[in-house]
PATI-528482 format. One record per residue (C-alpha): residue number from 0; x, y, z. Coordinates in steps of 0.2 Angstrom, whole numbers, plus 2048, in hexadecimal, padded with zeros to 3 digits. Layout:
+------+-----+-----+-----+
| resi |   x |   y |   z |
+------+-----+-----+-----+
|  NUM |   X |   Y |   Z |
...
+------+-----+-----+-----+
END
This chain:
+------+-----+-----+-----+
| resi |   x |   y |   z |
+------+-----+-----+-----+
|    0 | 729 | 8BF | 69D |
|    1 | 72B | 8CE | 6A9 |
|    2 | 724 | 8CD | 6BA |
|    3 | 715 | 8D9 | 6BD |
|    4 | 717 | 8E5 | 6CB |
|    5 | 709 | 8ED | 6D5 |
|    6 | 70C | 900 | 6D4 |
|    7 | 708 | 907 | 6E5 |
|    8 | 704 | 91A | 6E6 |
|    9 | 711 | 924 | 6F0 |
|   10 | 70D | 926 | 702 |
|   11 | 708 | 938 | 706 |
|   12 | 712 | 940 | 713 |
|   13 | 708 | 944 | 722 |
|   14 | 70D | 956 | 723 |
|   15 | 6FD | 95B | 72D |
|   16 | 703 | 950 | 73C |
|   17 | 711 | 95C | 742 |
|   18 | 706 | 96C | 743 |
|   19 | 6F9 | 962 | 74D |
|   20 | 706 | 95C | 759 |
|   21 | 70C | 96D | 75B |
|   22 | 6FB | 975 | 75E |
|   23 | 6F6 | 966 | 76A |
|   24 | 706 | 969 | 774 |
|   25 | 703 | 97C | 775 |
|   26 | 6F1 | 979 | 77B |
|   27 | 6F8 | 96D | 789 |
|   28 | 705 | 97A | 78E |
|   29 | 6F8 | 988 | 78E |
|   30 | 6ED | 97D | 799 |
|   31 | 6FB | 979 | 7A5 |
|   32 | 700 | 98B | 7A6 |
|   33 | 6EE | 990 | 7A9 |
|   34 | 6ED | 985 | 7B8 |
|   35 | 6FE | 98B | 7BF |
|   36 | 6F9 | 99D | 7BD |
|   37 | 6E8 | 999 | 7C5 |
|   38 | 6F1 | 990 | 7D4 |
|   39 | 6FB | 9A0 | 7D7 |
|   40 | 6EB | 9AA | 7D5 |
|   41 | 6E3 | 99F | 7E2 |
|   42 | 6F1 | 9A0 | 7EE |
|   43 | 6F2 | 9B3 | 7EC |
|   44 | 6DF | 9B5 | 7EF |
|   45 | 6DF | 9AA | 7FE |
|   46 | 6EE | 9B4 | 806 |
|   47 | 6E5 | 9C5 | 802 |
|   48 | 6D5 | 9BF | 80B |
|   49 | 6DF | 9B9 | 81A |
|   50 | 6E8 | 9C9 | 81B |
|   51 | 6D7 | 9D3 | 81B |
|   52 | 6D0 | 9C7 | 829 |
|   53 | 6DF | 9CB | 834 |
|   54 | 6DD | 9DD | 831 |
|   55 | 6CB | 9DD | 834 |
|   56 | 6CD | 9D3 | 845 |
|   57 | 6DD | 9DC | 84A |
|   58 | 6E6 | 9CC | 84A |
|   59 | 6F9 | 9CA | 84B |
|   60 | 701 | 9C6 | 83A |
|   61 | 707 | 9B5 | 841 |
|   62 | 6F5 | 9B0 | 845 |
|   63 | 6F0 | 9A2 | 839 |
|   64 | 6E1 | 9A5 | 82E |
|   65 | 6DC | 997 | 823 |
|   66 | 6D4 | 99C | 813 |
|   67 | 6CD | 990 | 806 |
|   68 | 6C6 | 996 | 7F6 |
|   69 | 6BA | 989 | 7EE |
|   70 | 6B6 | 986 | 7DC |
|   71 | 6BF | 982 | 7CD |
|   72 | 6C9 | 990 | 7C6 |
|   73 | 6CC | 9A0 | 7D0 |
|   74 | 6D0 | 9AA | 7C0 |
|   75 | 6BF | 9A4 | 7B8 |
|   76 | 6B6 | 9A8 | 7C8 |
|   77 | 6BE | 9B9 | 7C8 |
|   78 | 6B9 | 9BC | 7B6 |
|   79 | 6A7 | 9B8 | 7BB |
|   80 | 6A8 | 9C5 | 7C9 |
|   81 | 6A6 | 9BA | 7D8 |
|   82 | 6AE | 9AB | 7E1 |
|   83 | 6A2 | 99C | 7E4 |
|   84 | 6A7 | 999 | 7F6 |
|   85 | 6B5 | 99F | 803 |
|   86 | 6B8 | 996 | 813 |
|   87 | 6C2 | 9A0 | 821 |
|   88 | 6C7 | 998 | 831 |
|   89 | 6D0 | 9A0 | 840 |
|   90 | 6D5 | 996 | 84F |
|   91 | 6D5 | 99C | 861 |
|   92 | 6CC | 9AC | 85D |
|   93 | 6C7 | 9B8 | 86B |
|   94 | 6B5 | 9BE | 86B |
|   95 | 6B3 | 9C9 | 87A |
|   96 | 6B7 | 9BE | 889 |
|   97 | 6B5 | 9AE | 87F |
|   98 | 6C2 | 9A5 | 874 |
|   99 | 6BE | 998 | 867 |
|  100 | 6C0 | 992 | 855 |
|  101 | 6B7 | 99C | 848 |
|  102 | 6B3 | 996 | 836 |
|  103 | 6AA | 9A1 | 829 |
|  104 | 6A3 | 99A | 819 |
|  105 | 69E | 9A8 | 80D |
|  106 | 696 | 9A4 | 7FC |
|  107 | 694 | 9AE | 7EC |
|  108 | 6A2 | 9BA | 7F1 |
|  109 | 6A4 | 9C9 | 7E5 |
|  110 | 6B5 | 9CF | 7DF |
|  111 | 6AF | 9E0 | 7E2 |
|  112 | 6AF | 9E1 | 7F5 |
|  113 | 6A3 | 9EF | 7F6 |
|  114 | 695 | 9E3 | 7F1 |
|  115 | 68C | 9D7 | 7FD |
|  116 | 690 | 9C5 | 7FC |
|  117 | 682 | 9B8 | 7F9 |
|  118 | 682 | 9B1 | 80B |
|  119 | 68E | 9AC | 81A |
|  120 | 68D | 9A0 | 828 |
|  121 | 699 | 9A1 | 837 |
|  122 | 69C | 994 | 844 |
|  123 | 6A5 | 998 | 854 |
|  124 | 6AA | 989 | 85F |
|  125 | 6AE | 98C | 871 |
|  126 | 6B5 | 97F | 87E |
|  127 | 6AF | 97B | 890 |
|  128 | 6B8 | 989 | 898 |
|  129 | 6B0 | 996 | 88D |
|  130 | 69F | 98E | 88F |
|  131 | 6A0 | 993 | 8A1 |
|  132 | 6A4 | 9A5 | 89C |
|  133 | 696 | 9A6 | 88F |
|  134 | 689 | 9A0 | 89B |
|  135 | 68F | 9A9 | 8AB |
|  136 | 693 | 9B9 | 8A2 |
|  137 | 683 | 9BA | 898 |
|  138 | 676 | 9B2 | 8A2 |
|  139 | 67C | 9B4 | 8B4 |
|  140 | 67A | 9A1 | 8B7 |
|  141 | 685 | 99D | 8C6 |
|  142 | 692 | 991 | 8C0 |
|  143 | 6A2 | 98D | 8C8 |
|  144 | 6A5 | 97F | 8BB |
|  145 | 69D | 97B | 8AA |
|  146 | 69F | 96A | 8A2 |
|  147 | 698 | 963 | 891 |
|  148 | 692 | 951 | 892 |
|  149 | 687 | 947 | 886 |
|  150 | 681 | 956 | 87C |
|  151 | 67D | 961 | 88C |
|  152 | 685 | 96E | 896 |
|  153 | 686 | 96B | 8A9 |
|  154 | 689 | 979 | 8B5 |
|  155 | 68F | 977 | 8C7 |
|  156 | 68F | 984 | 8D5 |
|  157 | 68A | 986 | 8E7 |
|  158 | 681 | 992 | 8F2 |
|  159 | 681 | 995 | 904 |
|  160 | 673 | 992 | 910 |
|  161 | 674 | 995 | 923 |
|  162 | 687 | 995 | 921 |
|  163 | 687 | 985 | 917 |
|  164 | 68E | 982 | 905 |
|  165 | 681 | 979 | 8FC |
|  166 | 686 | 972 | 8EA |
|  167 | 67A | 975 | 8DC |
|  168 | 67B | 96F | 8CA |
|  169 | 671 | 970 | 8BA |
|  170 | 671 | 969 | 8A9 |
|  171 | 66C | 976 | 89C |
|  172 | 668 | 975 | 88A |
|  173 | 66E | 982 | 87E |
|  174 | 664 | 988 | 86E |
|  175 | 660 | 997 | 864 |
|  176 | 650 | 9A0 | 861 |
|  177 | 64D | 9B1 | 858 |
|  178 | 660 | 9B4 | 858 |
|  179 | 661 | 9B2 | 86B |
|  180 | 66A | 9A4 | 875 |
|  181 | 65E | 99A | 87F |
|  182 | 663 | 991 | 88F |
|  183 | 657 | 984 | 895 |
|  184 | 65A | 97B | 8A5 |
|  185 | 656 | 969 | 8A3 |
|  186 | 65A | 962 | 8B4 |
|  187 | 660 | 969 | 8C5 |
|  188 | 668 | 960 | 8D3 |
|  189 | 669 | 967 | 8E5 |
|  190 | 676 | 95F | 8F0 |
|  191 | 676 | 950 | 8E5 |
|  192 | 663 | 94E | 8E4 |
|  193 | 658 | 952 | 8D5 |
|  194 | 64C | 960 | 8D7 |
|  195 | 641 | 96B | 8CD |
|  196 | 644 | 97E | 8CB |
|  197 | 635 | 981 | 8D7 |
|  198 | 63E | 977 | 8E5 |
|  199 | 64E | 982 | 8E4 |
|  200 | 651 | 98F | 8F2 |
|  201 | 64A | 9A0 | 8EC |
|  202 | 65B | 9A9 | 8EB |
|  203 | 660 | 99E | 8DC |
|  204 | 64F | 998 | 8D6 |
|  205 | 64D | 9A5 | 8C8 |
|  206 | 65F | 9A2 | 8C1 |
|  207 | 659 | 991 | 8BB |
|  208 | 64B | 996 | 8B0 |
|  209 | 64C | 996 | 89D |
|  210 | 655 | 9A5 | 898 |
|  211 | 656 | 9AE | 887 |
|  212 | 667 | 9B7 | 885 |
|  213 | 66C | 9C4 | 878 |
|  214 | 67D | 9C0 | 871 |
|  215 | 67D | 9CE | 864 |
|  216 | 68C | 9D6 | 86C |
|  217 | 697 | 9C7 | 869 |
|  218 | 692 | 9C6 | 857 |
|  219 | 697 | 9D0 | 847 |
|  220 | 688 | 9DC | 845 |
|  221 | 683 | 9D4 | 834 |
|  222 | 681 | 9C3 | 83C |
|  223 | 673 | 9BA | 846 |
|  224 | 673 | 9AB | 851 |
|  225 | 66B | 99C | 848 |
|  226 | 66F | 98D | 853 |
|  227 | 679 | 987 | 862 |
|  228 | 680 | 975 | 861 |
|  229 | 689 | 96B | 86F |
|  230 | 696 | 960 | 868 |
|  231 | 6A2 | 955 | 872 |
|  232 | 6AB | 961 | 87D |
|  233 | 6A6 | 971 | 874 |
|  234 | 698 | 97D | 870 |
|  235 | 695 | 983 | 85E |
|  236 | 68C | 993 | 85B |
|  237 | 686 | 994 | 849 |
|  238 | 682 | 9A5 | 842 |
|  239 | 67D | 9AB | 831 |
|  240 | 67B | 9BB | 827 |
|  241 | 676 | 9C2 | 816 |
|  242 | 679 | 9D2 | 80C |
|  243 | 68A | 9D2 | 815 |
|  244 | 699 | 9DC | 80E |
|  245 | 6AA | 9D4 | 811 |
|  246 | 6B3 | 9E3 | 817 |
|  247 | 6BE | 9E9 | 825 |
|  248 | 6AF | 9ED | 830 |
|  249 | 6A6 | 9DC | 82F |
|  250 | 6AE | 9D4 | 83E |
|  251 | 6B2 | 9E4 | 848 |
|  252 | 6A0 | 9EB | 848 |
|  253 | 696 | 9E1 | 855 |
|  254 | 684 | 9E1 | 858 |
|  255 | 67A | 9E9 | 867 |
|  256 | 66E | 9E2 | 873 |
|  257 | 65E | 9EB | 879 |
|  258 | 662 | 9F5 | 889 |
+------+-----+-----+-----+
END
C-alpha cells in the first residue's frame, strides 16, 4: 500500500518585495538628501543675513554676528514666502557713545526684502560704565560714578559749597513711558544722610526731579522704547517696531528728538 502524500501548492515567489525595498530606500535617500540640502540652505541664508547686518552697521568683516533662523525647513519656509523667525545678535556694538550687546528678534520675515516684516523686538544691554554715560549724557544728572545694585541704579557725585566738597548720592529707577526714558529718583543722600529732594541745596535740587528723556537719537528710526530693565550689573533697553523693512537703512537711520 503506497503512502499518501499531502500535495503542497508551490510557494509564490515574492517578486513584489524587491521593488518595495528599492522604493523605500530611494525615499529614505531623498529625505536624507533634502535635509542635507536644507542644512546648506540654512547656513547660506544665515551667512547672507550676517553679511547684510555688517554692511548696514558698517562693521568690520571680522565682527561676529550670530544669526539663527528658527523653524523646520528653510527651503519650505522660503517656498511659503517668509521665514518664521530670525534672531540676530551683535556683541559689543557701538551706539553713539554707548557700547553694549544687541539682540534683534524678527518674525514673519519675507523673502522679498522690499516687503515689511511682521514684527521686531530689539534688546540693547549696557554695563555699568555705559549707564553712567547714558544718564549723564542724556539727562545731565551729575554722576562721577554709577553702580547697579539690587535692581536699582545708584549715582554718586559731589558739589562744592563754601569751598568744601560735599558728597551726594541718589538711587534712581529707570522705566519707559510713551517711548521716553523715565529717570525717577527714589532716595537721595547728602553727606551720608538721607534727605528729600526739597532739602537739597538749590544748585542741584532740580537735577534730582523725575525726568523724561528722549532716546530716539540712539535708536533706529523704526523702533520705539518699550521698557527698561535693570538686571544684575547691566541695564536692558527693550524696543520694538512694526511695518519694518530689513534693508541697509534700518540700523543706520536714527530717530529724532523734538528741538
